[in-house]
Backbone as XML, in Angstrom:
<?xml version="1.0"?>
<chain id="A" units="angstrom">
  <residue number="1" name="UNK">
    <atom name="N" x="130.722" y="121.651" z="60.715"/>
    <atom name="CA" x="129.934" y="120.865" z="61.807"/>
    <atom name="C" x="128.570" y="120.612" z="61.823"/>
  </residue>
  <residue number="2" name="UNK">
    <atom name="N" x="128.197" y="119.886" z="62.440"/>
    <atom name="CA" x="126.625" y="119.890" z="62.216"/>
    <atom name="C" x="125.738" y="120.751" z="62.982"/>
  </residue>
  <residue number="3" name="UNK">
    <atom name="N" x="124.208" y="120.159" z="62.456"/>
    <atom name="CA" x="123.610" y="121.728" z="63.497"/>
    <atom name="C" x="123.506" y="121.739" z="64.979"/>
  </residue>
  <residue number="4" name="UNK">
    <atom name="N" x="123.649" y="120.473" z="64.908"/>
    <atom name="CA" x="123.733" y="120.518" z="66.562"/>
    <atom name="C" x="124.700" y="121.595" z="67.305"/>
  </residue>
  <residue number="5" name="UNK">
    <atom name="N" x="125.920" y="121.198" z="67.010"/>
    <atom name="CA" x="127.076" y="121.788" z="66.833"/>
    <atom name="C" x="126.827" y="123.182" z="67.096"/>
  </residue>
  <residue number="6" name="UNK">
    <atom name="N" x="126.717" y="123.976" z="65.978"/>
    <atom name="CA" x="126.527" y="124.951" z="65.343"/>
    <atom name="C" x="125.268" y="126.019" z="66.363"/>
  </residue>
  <residue number="7" name="UNK">
    <atom name="N" x="124.157" y="125.115" z="66.864"/>
    <atom name="CA" x="123.091" y="125.501" z="67.727"/>
    <atom name="C" x="124.136" y="125.223" z="69.062"/>
  </residue>
  <residue number="8" name="UNK">
    <atom name="N" x="124.740" y="124.215" z="69.853"/>
    <atom name="CA" x="125.441" y="125.285" z="71.090"/>
    <atom name="C" x="126.307" y="126.137" z="70.681"/>
  </residue>
  <residue number="9" name="UNK">
    <atom name="N" x="127.102" y="126.268" z="69.526"/>
    <atom name="CA" x="128.154" y="127.310" z="69.482"/>
    <atom name="C" x="128.075" y="128.529" z="69.353"/>
  </residue>
  <residue number="10" name="UNK">
    <atom name="N" x="126.081" y="128.797" z="68.753"/>
    <atom name="CA" x="125.484" y="130.130" z="68.522"/>
    <atom name="C" x="124.684" y="130.280" z="70.184"/>
  </residue>
  <residue number="11" name="UNK">
    <atom name="N" x="124.410" y="129.326" z="70.544"/>
    <atom name="CA" x="123.090" y="129.462" z="72.011"/>
    <atom name="C" x="121.794" y="129.312" z="71.111"/>
  </residue>
  <residue number="12" name="UNK">
    <atom name="N" x="122.200" y="128.778" z="69.967"/>
    <atom name="CA" x="120.425" y="128.883" z="69.762"/>
    <atom name="C" x="120.077" y="126.941" z="69.236"/>
  </residue>
  <residue number="13" name="UNK">
    <atom name="N" x="118.765" y="126.753" z="68.984"/>
    <atom name="CA" x="118.161" y="125.474" z="69.275"/>
    <atom name="C" x="118.437" y="125.185" z="67.270"/>
  </residue>
  <residue number="14" name="UNK">
    <atom name="N" x="118.717" y="123.847" z="67.420"/>
    <atom name="CA" x="118.214" y="123.491" z="66.301"/>
    <atom name="C" x="117.216" y="123.621" z="65.419"/>
  </residue>
  <residue number="15" name="UNK">
    <atom name="N" x="115.983" y="123.701" z="65.751"/>
    <atom name="CA" x="114.709" y="124.527" z="65.173"/>
    <atom name="C" x="114.896" y="125.971" z="64.579"/>
  </residue>
  <residue number="16" name="UNK">
    <atom name="N" x="115.474" y="126.790" z="65.568"/>
    <atom name="CA" x="115.838" y="128.073" z="65.492"/>
    <atom name="C" x="116.494" y="127.998" z="64.017"/>
  </residue>
  <residue number="17" name="UNK">
    <atom name="N" x="118.104" y="127.533" z="63.900"/>
    <atom name="CA" x="118.431" y="126.978" z="62.576"/>
    <atom name="C" x="117.954" y="126.856" z="61.486"/>
  </residue>
  <residue number="18" name="UNK">
    <atom name="N" x="116.844" y="125.943" z="61.492"/>
    <atom name="CA" x="116.268" y="125.681" z="60.338"/>
    <atom name="C" x="115.410" y="126.889" z="60.191"/>
  </residue>
  <residue number="19" name="UNK">
    <atom name="N" x="114.954" y="127.241" z="61.392"/>
    <atom name="CA" x="113.847" y="128.128" z="60.360"/>
    <atom name="C" x="115.041" y="129.093" z="59.509"/>
  </residue>
  <residue number="20" name="UNK">
    <atom name="N" x="115.821" y="129.933" z="60.366"/>
    <atom name="CA" x="117.125" y="131.223" z="60.060"/>
    <atom name="C" x="116.986" y="129.875" z="58.376"/>
  </residue>
  <residue number="21" name="UNK">
    <atom name="N" x="117.253" y="129.199" z="58.085"/>
    <atom name="CA" x="117.783" y="128.161" z="56.962"/>
    <atom name="C" x="116.630" y="128.566" z="56.162"/>
  </residue>
  <residue number="22" name="UNK">
    <atom name="N" x="115.424" y="127.962" z="56.455"/>
    <atom name="CA" x="114.109" y="127.900" z="55.791"/>
    <atom name="C" x="114.100" y="130.032" z="55.276"/>
  </residue>
  <residue number="23" name="UNK">
    <atom name="N" x="114.455" y="130.437" z="55.994"/>
    <atom name="CA" x="114.636" y="132.424" z="55.229"/>
    <atom name="C" x="115.720" y="132.341" z="54.700"/>
  </residue>
  <residue number="24" name="UNK">
    <atom name="N" x="116.475" y="131.900" z="54.509"/>
    <atom name="CA" x="117.433" y="131.944" z="53.660"/>
    <atom name="C" x="118.524" y="132.888" z="54.192"/>
  </residue>
  <residue number="25" name="UNK">
    <atom name="N" x="118.497" y="133.244" z="55.761"/>
    <atom name="CA" x="119.836" y="133.249" z="56.508"/>
    <atom name="C" x="120.934" y="133.148" z="56.753"/>
  </residue>
  <residue number="26" name="UNK">
    <atom name="N" x="120.622" y="131.421" z="56.538"/>
    <atom name="CA" x="121.867" y="130.561" z="56.730"/>
    <atom name="C" x="121.704" y="129.629" z="55.516"/>
  </residue>
  <residue number="27" name="UNK">
    <atom name="N" x="122.706" y="129.242" z="54.945"/>
    <atom name="CA" x="122.852" y="128.318" z="54.089"/>
    <atom name="C" x="124.327" y="126.964" z="54.530"/>
  </residue>
  <residue number="28" name="UNK">
    <atom name="N" x="122.993" y="126.002" z="54.299"/>
    <atom name="CA" x="123.987" y="124.420" z="55.275"/>
    <atom name="C" x="124.133" y="124.225" z="53.734"/>
  </residue>
  <residue number="29" name="UNK">
    <atom name="N" x="125.573" y="123.332" z="53.653"/>
    <atom name="CA" x="126.145" y="122.691" z="53.009"/>
    <atom name="C" x="125.807" y="120.878" z="53.105"/>
  </residue>
  <residue number="30" name="UNK">
    <atom name="N" x="125.644" y="120.481" z="52.435"/>
    <atom name="CA" x="125.274" y="118.916" z="52.381"/>
    <atom name="C" x="125.994" y="117.865" z="52.684"/>
  </residue>
  <residue number="31" name="UNK">
    <atom name="N" x="126.556" y="116.845" z="53.683"/>
    <atom name="CA" x="127.655" y="115.929" z="53.440"/>
    <atom name="C" x="126.465" y="114.315" z="52.361"/>
  </residue>
  <residue number="32" name="UNK">
    <atom name="N" x="127.655" y="113.832" z="52.394"/>
    <atom name="CA" x="127.050" y="113.108" z="51.093"/>
    <atom name="C" x="126.078" y="111.829" z="52.082"/>
  </residue>
  <residue number="33" name="UNK">
    <atom name="N" x="125.668" y="111.845" z="53.238"/>
    <atom name="CA" x="124.604" y="111.592" z="54.039"/>
    <atom name="C" x="123.447" y="112.455" z="54.300"/>
  </residue>
  <residue number="34" name="UNK">
    <atom name="N" x="123.407" y="113.202" z="53.547"/>
    <atom name="CA" x="122.144" y="114.311" z="53.660"/>
    <atom name="C" x="122.028" y="115.143" z="55.275"/>
  </residue>
  <residue number="35" name="UNK">
    <atom name="N" x="123.404" y="114.921" z="56.157"/>
    <atom name="CA" x="123.198" y="115.565" z="57.108"/>
    <atom name="C" x="123.692" y="117.463" z="56.551"/>
  </residue>
  <residue number="36" name="UNK">
    <atom name="N" x="123.266" y="118.323" z="57.294"/>
    <atom name="CA" x="123.187" y="120.084" z="57.348"/>
    <atom name="C" x="125.135" y="119.589" z="57.548"/>
  </residue>
  <residue number="37" name="UNK">
    <atom name="N" x="125.545" y="120.872" z="56.948"/>
    <atom name="CA" x="127.211" y="120.683" z="57.013"/>
    <atom name="C" x="127.144" y="122.326" z="57.410"/>
  </residue>
  <residue number="38" name="UNK">
    <atom name="N" x="127.896" y="123.158" z="58.692"/>
    <atom name="CA" x="128.229" y="124.816" z="58.178"/>
    <atom name="C" x="129.925" y="124.441" z="59.206"/>
  </residue>
  <residue number="39" name="UNK">
    <atom name="N" x="130.186" y="126.326" z="58.486"/>
    <atom name="CA" x="131.450" y="126.333" z="58.956"/>
    <atom name="C" x="131.646" y="127.620" z="59.999"/>
  </residue>
  <residue number="40" name="UNK">
    <atom name="N" x="132.963" y="127.920" z="60.315"/>
    <atom name="CA" x="132.575" y="128.777" z="61.363"/>
    <atom name="C" x="132.080" y="130.238" z="61.036"/>
  </residue>
  <residue number="41" name="UNK">
    <atom name="N" x="131.908" y="130.550" z="59.721"/>
    <atom name="CA" x="131.409" y="131.382" z="59.410"/>
    <atom name="C" x="130.142" y="131.726" z="59.607"/>
  </residue>
  <residue number="42" name="UNK">
    <atom name="N" x="129.559" y="130.750" z="59.416"/>
    <atom name="CA" x="127.874" y="130.439" z="60.412"/>
    <atom name="C" x="127.843" y="130.650" z="61.204"/>
  </residue>
  <residue number="43" name="UNK">
    <atom name="N" x="128.676" y="130.421" z="62.339"/>
    <atom name="CA" x="128.896" y="131.405" z="63.871"/>
    <atom name="C" x="128.409" y="132.217" z="64.378"/>
  </residue>
  <residue number="44" name="UNK">
    <atom name="N" x="129.318" y="133.399" z="63.036"/>
    <atom name="CA" x="129.194" y="134.796" z="62.931"/>
    <atom name="C" x="128.241" y="134.937" z="63.106"/>
  </residue>
  <residue number="45" name="UNK">
    <atom name="N" x="127.762" y="134.757" z="61.602"/>
    <atom name="CA" x="126.136" y="135.386" z="61.046"/>
    <atom name="C" x="125.109" y="135.035" z="62.092"/>
  </residue>
  <residue number="46" name="UNK">
    <atom name="N" x="125.023" y="133.565" z="62.753"/>
    <atom name="CA" x="123.794" y="133.200" z="63.926"/>
    <atom name="C" x="124.083" y="134.309" z="64.874"/>
  </residue>
  <residue number="47" name="UNK">
    <atom name="N" x="125.532" y="134.608" z="65.133"/>
    <atom name="CA" x="125.453" y="135.558" z="66.104"/>
    <atom name="C" x="125.414" y="136.795" z="66.084"/>
  </residue>
  <residue number="48" name="UNK">
    <atom name="N" x="125.547" y="137.213" z="64.887"/>
    <atom name="CA" x="124.720" y="138.669" z="64.338"/>
    <atom name="C" x="123.390" y="138.639" z="64.112"/>
  </residue>
  <residue number="49" name="UNK">
    <atom name="N" x="122.891" y="137.588" z="63.830"/>
    <atom name="CA" x="120.995" y="137.414" z="63.535"/>
    <atom name="C" x="120.542" y="137.964" z="65.194"/>
  </residue>
  <residue number="50" name="UNK">
    <atom name="N" x="121.262" y="136.604" z="66.286"/>
    <atom name="CA" x="120.740" y="136.887" z="67.270"/>
    <atom name="C" x="121.046" y="138.394" z="68.097"/>
  </residue>
  <residue number="51" name="UNK">
    <atom name="N" x="122.134" y="139.025" z="68.121"/>
    <atom name="CA" x="122.297" y="140.221" z="68.849"/>
    <atom name="C" x="121.239" y="141.117" z="68.230"/>
  </residue>
  <residue number="52" name="UNK">
    <atom name="N" x="120.885" y="141.374" z="66.737"/>
    <atom name="CA" x="120.076" y="142.135" z="66.183"/>
    <atom name="C" x="118.728" y="141.705" z="66.594"/>
  </residue>
  <residue number="53" name="UNK">
    <atom name="N" x="118.311" y="140.428" z="66.886"/>
    <atom name="CA" x="116.769" y="140.002" z="67.420"/>
    <atom name="C" x="116.979" y="140.980" z="68.512"/>
  </residue>
  <residue number="54" name="UNK">
    <atom name="N" x="117.927" y="140.806" z="69.978"/>
    <atom name="CA" x="117.710" y="141.037" z="70.972"/>
    <atom name="C" x="117.688" y="142.045" z="70.734"/>
  </residue>
  <residue number="55" name="UNK">
    <atom name="N" x="117.916" y="143.227" z="70.272"/>
    <atom name="CA" x="117.988" y="144.792" z="69.726"/>
    <atom name="C" x="116.293" y="144.970" z="69.625"/>
  </residue>
  <residue number="56" name="UNK">
    <atom name="N" x="115.419" y="144.370" z="68.458"/>
    <atom name="CA" x="114.374" y="144.562" z="68.659"/>
    <atom name="C" x="114.329" y="144.317" z="66.803"/>
  </residue>
  <residue number="57" name="UNK">
    <atom name="N" x="115.359" y="144.193" z="66.025"/>
    <atom name="CA" x="115.250" y="144.011" z="64.828"/>
    <atom name="C" x="114.277" y="142.713" z="64.586"/>
  </residue>
  <residue number="58" name="UNK">
    <atom name="N" x="113.099" y="142.462" z="63.172"/>
    <atom name="CA" x="112.680" y="141.135" z="63.138"/>
    <atom name="C" x="113.826" y="140.836" z="61.915"/>
  </residue>
  <residue number="59" name="UNK">
    <atom name="N" x="113.575" y="139.255" z="61.614"/>
    <atom name="CA" x="114.418" y="138.107" z="61.153"/>
    <atom name="C" x="114.609" y="139.088" z="59.773"/>
  </residue>
  <residue number="60" name="UNK">
    <atom name="N" x="113.379" y="139.329" z="59.251"/>
    <atom name="CA" x="113.896" y="140.066" z="57.779"/>
    <atom name="C" x="114.480" y="141.400" z="57.539"/>
  </residue>
  <residue number="61" name="UNK">
    <atom name="N" x="114.532" y="142.203" z="58.814"/>
    <atom name="CA" x="115.320" y="143.343" z="58.783"/>
    <atom name="C" x="116.910" y="142.773" z="59.149"/>
  </residue>
  <residue number="62" name="UNK">
    <atom name="N" x="117.345" y="141.438" z="59.585"/>
    <atom name="CA" x="118.599" y="141.127" z="59.727"/>
    <atom name="C" x="119.418" y="141.027" z="58.450"/>
  </residue>
  <residue number="63" name="UNK">
    <atom name="N" x="118.743" y="140.605" z="57.568"/>
    <atom name="CA" x="119.136" y="139.818" z="56.044"/>
    <atom name="C" x="120.494" y="141.367" z="55.517"/>
  </residue>
  <residue number="64" name="UNK">
    <atom name="N" x="120.206" y="142.362" z="55.427"/>
    <atom name="CA" x="120.679" y="142.888" z="54.977"/>
    <atom name="C" x="122.692" y="142.753" z="55.552"/>
  </residue>
  <residue number="65" name="UNK">
    <atom name="N" x="122.328" y="142.687" z="57.185"/>
    <atom name="CA" x="123.957" y="142.583" z="57.787"/>
    <atom name="C" x="124.195" y="140.750" z="57.889"/>
  </residue>
  <residue number="66" name="UNK">
    <atom name="N" x="123.434" y="140.105" z="57.086"/>
    <atom name="CA" x="124.340" y="139.111" z="57.014"/>
    <atom name="C" x="124.608" y="138.982" z="55.727"/>
  </residue>
  <residue number="67" name="UNK">
    <atom name="N" x="124.033" y="139.259" z="54.534"/>
    <atom name="CA" x="124.515" y="140.015" z="53.466"/>
    <atom name="C" x="125.901" y="140.264" z="53.276"/>
  </residue>
  <residue number="68" name="UNK">
    <atom name="N" x="125.716" y="141.411" z="54.078"/>
    <atom name="CA" x="127.379" y="142.142" z="54.211"/>
    <atom name="C" x="128.384" y="141.219" z="54.551"/>
  </residue>
  <residue number="69" name="UNK">
    <atom name="N" x="128.028" y="140.277" z="56.074"/>
    <atom name="CA" x="129.159" y="139.382" z="56.310"/>
    <atom name="C" x="129.103" y="138.450" z="55.277"/>
  </residue>
  <residue number="70" name="UNK">
    <atom name="N" x="128.301" y="138.353" z="54.585"/>
    <atom name="CA" x="128.791" y="136.989" z="53.482"/>
    <atom name="C" x="129.612" y="137.389" z="52.481"/>
  </residue>
  <residue number="71" name="UNK">
    <atom name="N" x="129.385" y="138.548" z="52.547"/>
    <atom name="CA" x="130.195" y="139.748" z="50.954"/>
    <atom name="C" x="131.930" y="139.421" z="51.746"/>
  </residue>
  <residue number="72" name="UNK">
    <atom name="N" x="132.153" y="139.491" z="52.866"/>
    <atom name="CA" x="133.154" y="139.729" z="53.519"/>
    <atom name="C" x="133.928" y="140.745" z="54.268"/>
  </residue>
  <residue number="73" name="UNK">
    <atom name="N" x="132.685" y="141.007" z="54.595"/>
    <atom name="CA" x="132.668" y="142.484" z="55.591"/>
    <atom name="C" x="133.432" y="142.273" z="57.052"/>
  </residue>
  <residue number="74" name="UNK">
    <atom name="N" x="134.050" y="142.843" z="57.728"/>
    <atom name="CA" x="134.156" y="142.335" z="58.792"/>
    <atom name="C" x="133.103" y="142.959" z="60.261"/>
  </residue>
  <residue number="75" name="UNK">
    <atom name="N" x="132.556" y="142.936" z="59.686"/>
    <atom name="CA" x="130.550" y="143.416" z="60.386"/>
    <atom name="C" x="129.857" y="143.902" z="59.491"/>
  </residue>
  <residue number="76" name="UNK">
    <atom name="N" x="128.799" y="143.411" z="59.868"/>
    <atom name="CA" x="127.536" y="143.286" z="59.447"/>
    <atom name="C" x="126.859" y="144.326" z="58.801"/>
  </residue>
  <residue number="77" name="UNK">
    <atom name="N" x="127.196" y="145.800" z="59.550"/>
    <atom name="CA" x="127.008" y="146.903" z="60.033"/>
    <atom name="C" x="127.841" y="148.032" z="58.791"/>
  </residue>
  <residue number="78" name="UNK">
    <atom name="N" x="128.510" y="147.440" z="58.085"/>
    <atom name="CA" x="129.345" y="148.126" z="57.070"/>
    <atom name="C" x="128.718" y="148.400" z="56.061"/>
  </residue>
  <residue number="79" name="UNK">
    <atom name="N" x="127.808" y="148.170" z="55.533"/>
    <atom name="CA" x="127.478" y="148.122" z="54.062"/>
    <atom name="C" x="126.176" y="149.004" z="54.045"/>
  </residue>
  <residue number="80" name="UNK">
    <atom name="N" x="125.668" y="150.096" z="53.193"/>
    <atom name="CA" x="125.117" y="150.626" z="52.802"/>
    <atom name="C" x="123.516" y="150.379" z="53.239"/>
  </residue>
  <residue number="81" name="UNK">
    <atom name="N" x="123.373" y="148.998" z="52.385"/>
    <atom name="CA" x="122.010" y="148.374" z="53.015"/>
    <atom name="C" x="121.194" y="148.169" z="54.757"/>
  </residue>
  <residue number="82" name="UNK">
    <atom name="N" x="122.777" y="147.634" z="55.435"/>
    <atom name="CA" x="122.255" y="147.576" z="56.407"/>
    <atom name="C" x="122.205" y="148.953" z="57.534"/>
  </residue>
  <residue number="83" name="UNK">
    <atom name="N" x="123.246" y="150.141" z="57.287"/>
    <atom name="CA" x="123.476" y="151.110" z="57.696"/>
    <atom name="C" x="121.659" y="151.355" z="57.634"/>
  </residue>
  <residue number="84" name="UNK">
    <atom name="N" x="121.218" y="151.919" z="56.216"/>
    <atom name="CA" x="119.804" y="151.733" z="55.758"/>
    <atom name="C" x="118.706" y="151.207" z="57.168"/>
  </residue>
  <residue number="85" name="UNK">
    <atom name="N" x="119.045" y="149.931" z="57.339"/>
    <atom name="CA" x="117.935" y="149.456" z="58.214"/>
    <atom name="C" x="118.273" y="149.907" z="58.999"/>
  </residue>
  <residue number="86" name="UNK">
    <atom name="N" x="119.506" y="150.140" z="60.268"/>
    <atom name="CA" x="120.108" y="150.850" z="60.947"/>
    <atom name="C" x="119.019" y="152.426" z="61.489"/>
  </residue>
  <residue number="87" name="UNK">
    <atom name="N" x="118.740" y="153.092" z="60.810"/>
    <atom name="CA" x="118.487" y="154.276" z="60.395"/>
    <atom name="C" x="117.038" y="154.254" z="60.690"/>
  </residue>
  <residue number="88" name="UNK">
    <atom name="N" x="116.770" y="153.513" z="59.903"/>
    <atom name="CA" x="115.051" y="153.207" z="59.905"/>
    <atom name="C" x="115.078" y="152.596" z="61.653"/>
  </residue>
  <residue number="89" name="UNK">
    <atom name="N" x="115.581" y="151.598" z="62.028"/>
    <atom name="CA" x="115.088" y="151.153" z="63.443"/>
    <atom name="C" x="115.547" y="152.469" z="64.568"/>
  </residue>
  <residue number="90" name="UNK">
    <atom name="N" x="116.301" y="152.796" z="63.891"/>
    <atom name="CA" x="116.596" y="154.296" z="65.209"/>
    <atom name="C" x="115.631" y="155.405" z="65.046"/>
  </residue>
  <residue number="91" name="UNK">
    <atom name="N" x="115.119" y="155.218" z="64.227"/>
    <atom name="CA" x="113.713" y="156.403" z="63.709"/>
    <atom name="C" x="112.606" y="155.709" z="65.207"/>
  </residue>
  <residue number="92" name="UNK">
    <atom name="N" x="112.541" y="154.161" z="64.606"/>
    <atom name="CA" x="111.380" y="153.602" z="65.319"/>
    <atom name="C" x="111.766" y="153.590" z="66.536"/>
  </residue>
  <residue number="93" name="UNK">
    <atom name="N" x="112.581" y="154.421" z="67.205"/>
    <atom name="CA" x="112.965" y="153.664" z="68.802"/>
    <atom name="C" x="112.764" y="155.449" z="68.899"/>
  </residue>
  <residue number="94" name="UNK">
    <atom name="N" x="113.583" y="156.280" z="68.663"/>
    <atom name="CA" x="113.339" y="157.416" z="68.763"/>
    <atom name="C" x="111.618" y="158.032" z="68.805"/>
  </residue>
  <residue number="95" name="UNK">
    <atom name="N" x="110.932" y="156.927" z="68.123"/>
    <atom name="CA" x="109.156" y="157.420" z="68.072"/>
    <atom name="C" x="108.840" y="157.152" z="69.384"/>
  </residue>
  <residue number="96" name="UNK">
    <atom name="N" x="109.432" y="155.636" z="69.966"/>
    <atom name="CA" x="108.996" y="154.649" z="70.910"/>
    <atom name="C" x="109.245" y="156.133" z="71.780"/>
  </residue>
  <residue number="97" name="UNK">
    <atom name="N" x="110.531" y="156.232" z="72.266"/>
    <atom name="CA" x="111.216" y="156.959" z="73.756"/>
    <atom name="C" x="110.152" y="158.587" z="73.540"/>
  </residue>
  <residue number="98" name="UNK">
    <atom name="N" x="110.019" y="159.238" z="72.074"/>
    <atom name="CA" x="108.781" y="160.031" z="72.637"/>
    <atom name="C" x="107.403" y="160.091" z="73.302"/>
  </residue>
  <residue number="99" name="UNK">
    <atom name="N" x="107.231" y="158.686" z="72.494"/>
    <atom name="CA" x="105.777" y="158.182" z="73.200"/>
    <atom name="C" x="105.756" y="158.312" z="74.125"/>
  </residue>
  <residue number="100" name="UNK">
    <atom name="N" x="106.733" y="157.356" z="75.023"/>
    <atom name="CA" x="106.794" y="157.099" z="76.350"/>
    <atom name="C" x="107.259" y="157.726" z="77.432"/>
  </residue>
  <residue number="101" name="UNK">
    <atom name="N" x="107.670" y="159.071" z="76.917"/>
    <atom name="CA" x="107.772" y="160.686" z="77.810"/>
    <atom name="C" x="106.451" y="161.198" z="77.750"/>
  </residue>
  <residue number="102" name="UNK">
    <atom name="N" x="105.458" y="161.160" z="76.677"/>
    <atom name="CA" x="104.484" y="161.796" z="76.329"/>
    <atom name="C" x="103.501" y="161.473" z="77.777"/>
  </residue>
  <residue number="103" name="UNK">
    <atom name="N" x="103.384" y="159.135" z="77.724"/>
    <atom name="CA" x="102.464" y="158.760" z="78.913"/>
    <atom name="C" x="103.596" y="159.044" z="80.146"/>
  </residue>
  <residue number="104" name="UNK">
    <atom name="N" x="104.601" y="158.897" z="80.174"/>
    <atom name="CA" x="104.984" y="159.501" z="81.431"/>
    <atom name="C" x="104.443" y="160.836" z="82.408"/>
  </residue>
  <residue number="105" name="UNK">
    <atom name="N" x="104.552" y="161.708" z="81.034"/>
    <atom name="CA" x="104.739" y="162.595" z="81.649"/>
    <atom name="C" x="102.952" y="163.181" z="81.890"/>
  </residue>
  <residue number="106" name="UNK">
    <atom name="N" x="102.528" y="162.279" z="81.315"/>
    <atom name="CA" x="100.460" y="162.475" z="81.265"/>
    <atom name="C" x="100.638" y="161.664" z="83.029"/>
  </residue>
  <residue number="107" name="UNK">
    <atom name="N" x="101.193" y="160.068" z="83.160"/>
    <atom name="CA" x="101.248" y="159.754" z="84.669"/>
    <atom name="C" x="101.500" y="160.686" z="85.746"/>
  </residue>
  <residue number="108" name="UNK">
    <atom name="N" x="102.891" y="161.553" z="85.213"/>
    <atom name="CA" x="103.210" y="162.246" z="86.893"/>
    <atom name="C" x="102.334" y="162.739" z="86.849"/>
  </residue>
  <residue number="109" name="UNK">
    <atom name="N" x="101.717" y="163.744" z="85.692"/>
    <atom name="CA" x="100.647" y="164.743" z="86.027"/>
    <atom name="C" x="99.721" y="164.768" z="87.076"/>
  </residue>
  <residue number="110" name="UNK">
    <atom name="N" x="99.240" y="162.915" z="86.580"/>
    <atom name="CA" x="98.207" y="162.712" z="87.946"/>
    <atom name="C" x="98.798" y="162.693" z="88.818"/>
  </residue>
  <residue number="111" name="UNK">
    <atom name="N" x="99.790" y="162.480" z="89.412"/>
    <atom name="CA" x="100.148" y="162.038" z="90.444"/>
    <atom name="C" x="100.361" y="163.048" z="91.167"/>
  </residue>
  <residue number="112" name="UNK">
    <atom name="N" x="100.617" y="163.868" z="90.757"/>
    <atom name="CA" x="101.173" y="165.846" z="90.943"/>
    <atom name="C" x="99.504" y="166.358" z="91.159"/>
  </residue>
  <residue number="113" name="UNK">
    <atom name="N" x="98.544" y="165.935" z="90.457"/>
    <atom name="CA" x="97.471" y="166.589" z="90.658"/>
    <atom name="C" x="96.086" y="165.366" z="91.172"/>
  </residue>
  <residue number="114" name="UNK">
    <atom name="N" x="96.270" y="165.062" z="92.099"/>
    <atom name="CA" x="95.391" y="163.767" z="92.463"/>
    <atom name="C" x="93.822" y="164.336" z="92.683"/>
  </residue>
  <residue number="115" name="UNK">
    <atom name="N" x="93.042" y="163.385" z="92.338"/>
    <atom name="CA" x="91.499" y="163.784" z="91.793"/>
    <atom name="C" x="90.510" y="163.678" z="93.209"/>
  </residue>
  <residue number="116" name="UNK">
    <atom name="N" x="90.007" y="164.962" z="92.326"/>
    <atom name="CA" x="88.683" y="165.506" z="93.699"/>
    <atom name="C" x="88.363" y="164.251" z="93.536"/>
  </residue>
  <residue number="117" name="UNK">
    <atom name="N" x="87.838" y="164.051" z="95.431"/>
    <atom name="CA" x="86.777" y="162.981" z="95.730"/>
    <atom name="C" x="85.703" y="163.222" z="94.969"/>
  </residue>
  <residue number="118" name="UNK">
    <atom name="N" x="84.745" y="161.715" z="94.532"/>
    <atom name="CA" x="83.669" y="162.498" z="94.235"/>
    <atom name="C" x="82.327" y="163.663" z="94.547"/>
  </residue>
  <residue number="119" name="UNK">
    <atom name="N" x="82.590" y="163.006" z="96.056"/>
    <atom name="CA" x="82.007" y="164.065" z="96.663"/>
    <atom name="C" x="81.541" y="165.461" z="96.391"/>
  </residue>
  <residue number="120" name="UNK">
    <atom name="N" x="83.223" y="165.539" z="96.385"/>
    <atom name="CA" x="83.554" y="167.338" z="96.240"/>
    <atom name="C" x="83.268" y="167.834" z="94.736"/>
  </residue>
  <residue number="121" name="UNK">
    <atom name="N" x="83.002" y="166.546" z="93.773"/>
    <atom name="CA" x="82.323" y="167.350" z="92.826"/>
    <atom name="C" x="80.725" y="167.482" z="92.465"/>
  </residue>
  <residue number="122" name="UNK">
    <atom name="N" x="80.235" y="166.928" z="93.127"/>
    <atom name="CA" x="78.704" y="166.888" z="92.995"/>
    <atom name="C" x="78.288" y="166.937" z="94.577"/>
  </residue>
  <residue number="123" name="UNK">
    <atom name="N" x="78.137" y="167.636" z="95.265"/>
    <atom name="CA" x="78.289" y="167.723" z="96.660"/>
    <atom name="C" x="76.373" y="167.595" z="96.318"/>
  </residue>
  <residue number="124" name="UNK">
    <atom name="N" x="75.299" y="167.994" z="95.701"/>
    <atom name="CA" x="74.466" y="168.073" z="95.992"/>
    <atom name="C" x="73.861" y="166.349" z="95.738"/>
  </residue>
  <residue number="125" name="UNK">
    <atom name="N" x="74.727" y="165.550" z="95.145"/>
    <atom name="CA" x="74.313" y="164.177" z="95.333"/>
    <atom name="C" x="74.421" y="163.612" z="96.851"/>
  </residue>
  <residue number="126" name="UNK">
    <atom name="N" x="75.514" y="164.052" z="97.732"/>
    <atom name="CA" x="75.268" y="163.689" z="98.771"/>
    <atom name="C" x="75.440" y="164.714" z="99.973"/>
  </residue>
  <residue number="127" name="UNK">
    <atom name="N" x="73.680" y="164.342" z="100.609"/>
    <atom name="CA" x="73.833" y="165.217" z="102.047"/>
    <atom name="C" x="74.975" y="165.447" z="102.707"/>
  </residue>
</chain>
């Protein structure tokens, strides 16, 4: 299939596919006329990249998943390198959650204990 069909089937623009190709995430064959040519496996690979990107993975972080799929594994997450990237991403998300819980707690305390009006803090300033 040509680049436009791959883009349509995978739900991405041809510009995005060219970017993935520049990064080495996908590889196009070339027809005699120079047009890029892709196959069904490329639809799966682009789908994997998109799914991971939607979860917050940087494009470079998707590389082990893509390589796992290229090696013939049924899932990009079934190889040791991709599992390690998952572990790092999980630790990163856990850190975000911890930070957000602390921010939430601080905001909640502010709602429960409203600030004292300025005139009560410094009564001598207001006769």
